[in-house]
C-alpha positions, -999 to +999 in steps of 0.1 A: -136-313+185-103-328+174-077-332+202-054-302+202-019-303+217-022-270+235+012-270+252+029-275+218+008-249+201+014-223+228+052-230+226+050-224+189+031-192+194+057-179+219+086-188+196+069-169+167+062-140+190+098-139+203+112-138+167+088-110+158+097-091+190+134-094+182+130-081+147+106-053+158+132-041+184+107-031+212+133-010+230+138+011+199+101+016+196+099+028+232+127+053+226+110+065+194+078+070+214+096+090+240+113+113+215+081+118+194+060+124+225+084+152+235+082+167+200+044+164+200+042+182+233+062+213+220+041+245+223+050+255+187+042+221+172+014+234+149+033+264+136+043+240+108+011+219+102+028+195+077+056+187+101+032+184+130+010+160+111+040+139+103+051+138+140+017+129+154+011+103+127+044+086+133+038+087+171+004+071+167+019+044+145+047+036+169+023+036+199+000+012+179+030-010+172+040-013+208+004-018+220-001-045+194+030-064+205+022-061+242-014-071+237-004-102+218+020-112+246-008-108+270-032-128+249-008-157+247-005-157+286-043-155+289-047-185+265-023-206+286-044-198+317-076-205+299-064-239+288-052-248+323-085-238+339-105-257+312-085-289+317-085-287+355-123-282+356-130-305+326-148-275+310-153-283+273-167-248+267-135-232+279-114-255+257-136-247+227-131-210+234-093-217+238-093-234+204-109-204+187-085-180+204-056-202+193-066-198+157-071-160+161-037-157+177-021-176+148-037-151+123-027-121+144+009-133+146+009-140+109-003-105+101+023-090+124+050-111+109+043-096+075+048-061+089+084-071+100+092-079+064+088-042+055+125-033+059+133-017+025+149+017+023+117+036+016+091+011+030+081+033+059+072+062+037+038+074+027+028+064-009+019+080-042-002+057-063-008+063-101-033+042-121-033+044-159-057+027-183-040+004-208-051-017-238-088-023-240-103+010-249-133+022-228-132-010-207-096-003-197-106+033-186-135+018-166-111-008-151-087+020-140-116+037-122-125+004-106-089-001-093-088+035-080-120+028-060-106-005-047-075+011-033-094+041-018-118+017-002-088-004+011-073+028+027-107+038+041-111+003+058-078+009+075-085+045+085-057+058+063-061+094+050-059+098+012-057+128-011-065+127-048-039+148-067-049+143-103-076+127-124-077+126-161-112+114-173-117+093-204-142+105-230-169+078-227-164+065-192-137+058-166-102+073-162-072+077-184-051+081-153-054+091-116-028+099-089-035+099-052-015+099-019-020+074+009-010+091+041+000+064+065+033+050+078+046+021+057+020+028+030+047+026+003+062-007+016+027-022+019+013-010-015+045-014-035+036-050-041+005-038-060+027-022-087+024-037-121-001-046-148-036-056-137-059-076-161-097-076-162-118-102-181-156-096-182-186-092-204-182-056-215-210-033-204-200-010-233-204-037-260-239-039-275-233-075-285-224-085-250-190-099-259-163-108-234-135-082-232-100-083-218-086-050-206-055-038-188-045-011-163-011-002-149-005+006-112+026+026-102+035+031-065+063+054-054+075+067-020+065+102-010+095+126-010+107+140+023+125+173+030+156+153+040+159+137+006+185+152-017+167+154-050+178+187-066+162+195-099+176+225-118+150+248-132+163+244-168+157+206-165+119+213-162+094+223-188+063+239-172+029+240-190-003+254-176-038+246-189-074+245-179-085+216-157-109+191-173-136+168-160-160+173-131-152+205-113-166+237-100-156+266-078-131+278-104-113+244-107-120+242-144-126+278-152-090+291-150-056+279-162-048+263-128-037+228-140+001+223-142+021+198-163+058+193-154+081+176-179+115+165-166+136+169-198+165+146-189+143+116-182+111+125-201+090+119-169+057+139-171+036+148-140+002+166-143-018+180-114-052+196-117-073+189-086-063+219-065-079+253-071-047+273-077-018+269-101+006+274-072-009+244-052-009+222-083+027+231-091+038+223-056+020+189-057+034+181-091+070+190-080+066+167-050+055+138-071+082+144-097+108+144-069+094+111-056+095+095-090+131+107-095+140+093-061+126+059-069+143+060-104+177+068-086+171+038-063+162+015-093+193+026-111+215+018-081+198-016-077+203-023-115+240-016-111+242-040-081+224-067-101+248-062-130+277-067-108+261-098-092+248-112-125+212-116-138+197-136-109+160-132-117+137-111-139+121-082-121+085-088-108+055-066-116+042-071-151+009-090-155+008-095-118-030-101-112-061-111-131-096-102-122-120-126-140-157-118-138-168-140-167-171-169-175-163-176-138-155-154-108-119-153-096-091-129-087-057-145-089-022-131-083+001-146-109+032-142-087+020-157-054-007-180-068-031-165-042-067-165-054-102-159-042-136-163-057-153-133-042-145-107-068-170-082-055-153-081-021-118-077-037-129-048-058-145-033-027-111-031-011-106-065+006-071-070-007-051-075+025-046-112+018-032-104-016-009-077-002+003-100+026+011-128+001+029-103-021+051-090+007+060-126+017+067-135-020+089-104-024+109-112+008+114-148-003+125-137-038+150-113-023+164-139+000+167-164-029+185-137-050+209-130-022 
């Protein structure tokens, strides 16, 4: 084993931890926990299930934040003790164990450092993700379905609750589009770096001649609207269409005119919902997503005005952001961060944390450079 300068490494760990602790504001976390715990203990908490779910979810997240910080501090202390005991006793096994824990701590601190970069106005919100097939015909529709599974598997790996709001199936295979919610704190800030155009290169399973096919799918990520947001939409700005749901269904889902399509006339934004059984439920879900999209549009317009005043610093990121190559070689590469892996199967099965972390760091560096 190569000689490790443990004292220097531990000092570096403590310095990184202290910077994370300062940004995280531990005292603010503790105050939030106290307030949320009091709210969660109210006898009438579950009179409003949606509000109760939000309170308990945020409480759990803040408690996890504090526990994670405190556990890391304890692990650094334990590592220092382990090194001292190993050196005093000349115990190589203890020093080998310390070396492994040193690397694990570096990884844990790096992961936590990424979380501190989620400081955007809507980063702490839950997310609404929409995936649409693009150029590439049936392969693009199949790719859209592959991406939807990838994100749902990613959420499942993290224990995040999801809810599919709308699915529009393509004729031969795959999806024309799909919309789902990811119900976890900071889901928007985390997943927003996934927004953009995704590209797939493979031997098409739908081509009888076995030719290589390039196809595209677009991913949109918006923050979920909250009751405190002021997005007022006049009734005469909305066109409402109802129709019969399509695709796999049952239990009256595709036997009645329960699907709803909302068109926001001033912007042309269209939102369709069909996965709930009733027209009322689908309309409420569609209105929530429409408000979320208008909220993000408002923010983008404000940012555009600020950029116009500051000058054109840099083109916006997002388009053609990642390639998934399954043939003639195996590789997934992010074109913004240059992060790449060869295990395409694992990525498409939801192992995308490294891509997300690299994207969050890249975005933070881009913002800092622009400022």
